[in-house]
N, C-alpha and C positions, 0 to 999 in steps of 0.2 A: 414597431413598439407602440403599445397603446399609451394614452396619456396617463392612465392610472398606474402603469407599470414603471417602476424605476429600477435601474440596473442594481444588482446586488453589490455590496461592498466586498471585494475580493482581496484577501491577504495572501501573498505568495512568498514562500520561504526558499531562499537559495543560498547555499554556502559554497563559495568559489573553491574551497579546498576539498569538498567531499568527493568530487570526481577524480581526485588524484590518488586515491587509495587503490590497492591492487591485490586481489586475492591470490594471484599466481598466474603464470603464463597460460596454462591449459584450463584454468577454472572458468566455467561459463558465466559466473557473476562478474559483471564489469561495471564498477561504479562510474567509469568514464561515460556511461550512457547518460548520466545526469548532466554532465557538461554539454553533451550534444543536444539533449532536450532543451536546456537553457538557451543555447545558441539559437535554436529555432524559435523559441519564445521571444527572444530579443529581436531577431531579424524579421519576424512577422509583426513586430511592434506591439505585442500583447502586454509588455511591461508598462505601457502607457495607460492601460485599462485597469491596472491593479496597484495596490501598495506592495512594493517589493521590500522584503526584510532580509537582512543578514541575521540568521537565527542565533539564539541563545545556545550555549554548549552545556549539555546536562552534566550535573555533578554525580559523584558516586551515590550519595543519598537519594538523588532523584531517581536513578535507575534501580536502587534497592527498595523503592516503594513496592515493586513487584518481585524482583529477583532477590535471591538470598545475598546477604552482605558478603559471604565467603566467595560466592561465584563472581560477583562484581570485582572483589579484591583480586581474585585470580586473573580475571581479564585485564586488570590494570597492571599486573606484575609480569605476566607471561609475554615473551617476545621470541622471535626466531633465534636470538643469540643465547637465550637461557632455557630453551624448550626442554633440553635433556634433564634438567633438574626438576621438572614437573610431571614426570611420566605417570605417576599415580593420579594426579589431578586431571591430566588430559583425558584419561579414560572416564573418570568420575563425571567430568563436565561435558563429555562428548566433543572435545575440541582437539584439533591436531590431525584429524583424519582428512580424507580427500575433500569432503563436502564443507567442513568447517575448519579450514586451516588456520594456523597461527601466522599472521603476516605483519609486516611493519605498520605500526600505527593502529592496530586492531581496536584498542580501547578508545582511542581518539575518534576513530570512525563511528563507533557505537555512540559515543557522547554527542557527536555532531548530529547524526540523524535522529537520535532520541530527543535532543534538545529542541530541534525544529518541530517535532510533533507535539512536544509539551507546550511550546510557545504558540503553536497553532491552536491548541486547546484553550490557552489563555486568551487569545484574540476572540475566540468564539464566546467564552463565558462572560467576558467583559463587554460583549456586543460591539467590539471595535470592528468586527468583520462578520458578514453573513456566511461567507465561504472562506475556508483557510486551506491552502494547498501546500503539501510537502511531498514532492515526488521522491525524495530520498528515504522516506519512511515506508511503513507497510510490511515490516519484516515479521510475518505472522506465525512462524514456526517456533520461535524461541520459547523455552519453558522456564519456569521459576528457577530451577536448579541446573539447567543445561542448555547448550546450543543445539540447533537442529536445522537441517536444510538451508544452509547458507546464512542463517539468522542467529545472532548472538544475544542481542537485547531486544525484547519485544516492546518496541516503541508504541505500538497500538494500545497494549494493555496499560502502559504507563500514562498515556494520554487520556484513555477512557477513565482511569482512576481520578484524574484531574477533573474531567467533565462531571463525574458523579458527585463531586462536592456541591455542584450547583444545579445539576439536572436530575430529575427523578427517574427518567427512563432514557437509556441510550440504545440506539439501534446500530449494530455493526453488520455491514454487508461486505461480502468478499467475492469478487469476480475473477480472482486469480485462478488458474487452472488447477492449482493444488488446494486441498482442504485447509481452511484456516484453523488448524488444530490447536495452536498455542493460545489463541484468543478464546476459542470455545472452552478449552480446559480451564482457563483462568476464571471464567464466569459461569461455569457449568451448574453451580449451586445457587445462583441468584436470579431473581425475577426482574432485576433492575436493568440488566443488559440482555437484550436479545441478540444472538449471533445467527446470521443467515449466510450460509456458504453455498456457492454454485461451483462444482468442481468435477474433475474426472475421478471416477471411483472404480476400483478393480485393477489389481496388479499395477499399482501406481502409487508413488510417494504422496503423503506419508502413510497411506493404508487405512486412515480413519475417514469418517464422514459418511457413514451409512445413514440412510433415512431414519432409522430407528434410534439413532443417538439424539435424544430429545431433551437432555438435561436431567437433573436429579434434585431431590429435595425441593426447596422453594423454587428452584430453577427448572422444574419439570415442565416440559413443552416450550421452554424459552430458548432451546437450540434448534434451529431449523437447518436441515441438510438436504441439498439437492444433488444427488449422485448422478453424474452423466457419463455417457460413453464417448469414444473418440468421434471426431468428425462433426461436432456441433457447429451448425452454421447460423447465420444471422436470423433466419426465419424461425428456426427451432428455439434459439435463445430468447428471442422476443416473446415467443409463444409461452414459454415457461416463466421468464423473469417478471414480466409486467403483472400478470394476475397474482403471482405469489407475493410480490412486493406490495401490491395494492391491499391484499388481505392482511399482510403484516402491519401495514400502516393503520388499517381500520381497527384491528384487534389490539395491537400493542400501544398505539398512539405515542410514539416516541417524541421526546422534546428536543432531541439532537440526533444527528446521523453521522456515522463514520463510514466512509466508503473506501475500501481497499481496491485499487484499480490495477491489479497485476496484469502485465501485458503478455504473459506467456499463454494466455487463452487465445491469442491472435493466430491466424493462419501463418504457417511457416516458422513458428517459433522453434528454436534449436532443441528445446527440451519438451515442448508441448505437442498436443495431438488434436487440437480443435481447429476449426476452419472459419473463425470469426474475422470479419473485416474491421478496419479501424472505425468505420461508420457504425457497424453493428455493436461494437464494444462501447463506442461513444453514446449510442442510443440509451444504454443503461444509465450512464451519467446524467444524460438529459432527462430521463424519466424520473430519477430520484430528485434532481434539482427542482422539478415542477411542484414538488410538495411544499416548497418554500420553508423548509425547516433549516435551522443552523446546520451547516454541513462541513465536515472535515474530509478532505480528499488526500489519500495517500497512494504511494506507488506500490511496489511489491516485486513479484517475479517479472521476467522478461529477458530473453537471452539471445534474440536476434536484434542486435543493438540499433540498427537503422530503423527497425519497425517500432521499437520501444520509444525512441525519440519522436517519431512521427505521431504515434498514438497520443503520448502525453502532451505534446504541443497542441494537437487537435482538441483534446479534452480540456485543456486550459482555455482554448477559444470558446468552447461550449459554455464553460463556467462564466466567462466574461461577456457572453452574448455577442461575440464577434464572428463574422463569416470570414473564412480564410480562402484565398485562391488556392487551387490545387497545385500550381507550380511552386516548388519550394524556392524561397529566397536564397540568393547566393550567400554563403557564409563559409566559415573556415573548415567545416566538415562536409562540404558539398559533395565531394567524391564518394562519401559513404553511401550516397543515395542513388548511385548508378544502378541500372541503366535508365530508369524512368524519371528520376528527380521529381517525383510527385508526392503529395501528402498522403494519398490513399493508394497503397500498393494493392495489386490484384490478389484475390484468394486463389486457392488451388481448385480448379474446376473439376479435377479428376478424383478428388478426395470423397470417399463414401461416408455418409452420415449414418453411424450405427445406432442412432437414437430414433426408433420408430415413433410414429404418431401415437400408437397405443402405449408405448413405454412412457412417453412424456405425459400423456393423459392420466396414466396411473399415478405418476409422481404428483401431479396437480391435485388429484383426488386425495391422496394420502396426506399431503401437506395441509390441504384444506381441512381435513378431519382433525389434524393435530391442532391447528389454530383455533378451531371452534371449541376445543377443550379449555382454552384460556378463560379464566373467570373474569375477564375484563382487565384493563390496564392496572398494574399495581400502583398503589399510592404509597407515598413515603412520608413518614413523620419527619417533618423538617426540623433540623436543629440549627444552632448558630453555624454559619458557613465558615469552614476553616480558612485561614489565610491562603492567598495565592502562593504558588511556589516561588514567585518573583519578589514576594514581600521582603523588604529589608535589603534587597540586592541593588535597588535602583541607585542608591548612594554610591555604591562601589563602582558602578559602570556608567554613571551619567543617566540622563533621561532615556529609558529603554526605547521609546519610540524614535527619538532622534538618533540614538546609537544604532538602531537596527535599520532605519530607512537607508537604503544604499544609494548614495549620491552617484557613485560611479558604477554604472551597470555593465561596462565593457569588461568582460572576463577574458583574460589572456589564455591562449591555448597552451596547455602543458602537454607536450608530446612525449614526455619522458618514457611512459610505458607503452606507447602506441606507435610503434615503428613498423611501417609496412603492412603486410596482409595479416600478420598474426593476430591483430586485435579485431579484425572483421569476423563476424560471427558465422563463419562458413560451416556448413554441415560436416559433421564427422570430426571436428576438432576436439571435442571432449564428450563424446557420446557415452563414454563409460562412467561418467560422473554419477554417483549413486543417488543423490538427493537434490532437492531443489526448493527454491522459495516460492 
């Protein structure tokens, strides 16, 4: 580390309760992955390099900044016990089917992961943190009026709306294997948010994210889509990611970045079909971090639990500028990582990469042409900045910083839903699930 370089101030948000929610026995989305990620973060000692906060829980009005009030009210009222009385609403809001089930504590789960993203935005805009991490966030498919692909409330859009009170230009980057459709749709008509998604395209959920979806109205050219084929490996991903992001930074000149780090783009994901290593995925985080812009880091998809936890712990270390040994520390979930017990699992050496050099070169050329059409970074006529969403709440809950700083970082293992092999993400357990985050 050079003398001129100081480590970034990193705020890390963890809610001990968020990993205890359960979508259902055969559902591929396992909030328990957050508890396992946090256990690795703790046992590697990374919590000593960050400020760790127990996050704010979002209110109905917080979530209704983006979503309709009727939809948020429905989420608050529906439960497995009264689901029969909501048959019309279930269809209307796309809730209750296999991919977006009604489960115990659904609304509370949404309030918790959204509150963490909102407070991450707050730490960024008040300059209390250079980097803010919420692995429970990143649920990028949820729409204004409906759930989609395991996502009910779009915490990303809610957080970006908070950032826009203070920042003229927000860059959203999505490296989940699925297109970031909910975020793109929310900001499709504005030039103040550029969305940039790298994803599998073609016969794959959600079916959007073609290269020629570029935005409309004032937002024309401000949606960037990079449609990829199965088998993307580290070399191909770096070849496409770094030049595109460099051009985006040069042309758009964002004042803050939100990076969604969905882990389903990793090799061996239960629902994914890319062949990225944890190091290849982490290289994207490292590359964006080097621009030294305020940075919000969110989770997203990821359905092979042991790999999600390894990836997000590793990316936490990148953000803290700490090198981690490959041998995993012994902790309560150690058996999940058999047989190798290492931080960086092997990729599939036999998987074919369907992305030819020519195909990737064509994408680079097309995106380059699109970005050259930008007339320069949009400027914003600045008004009086609205109050923070926390304004007036400090009195109710004590000093927010003291309230949130977690004194006791030891999180007890709640094994209620995770008994035996059923919670390990073995292939074939839920391959018929139709949609994904």
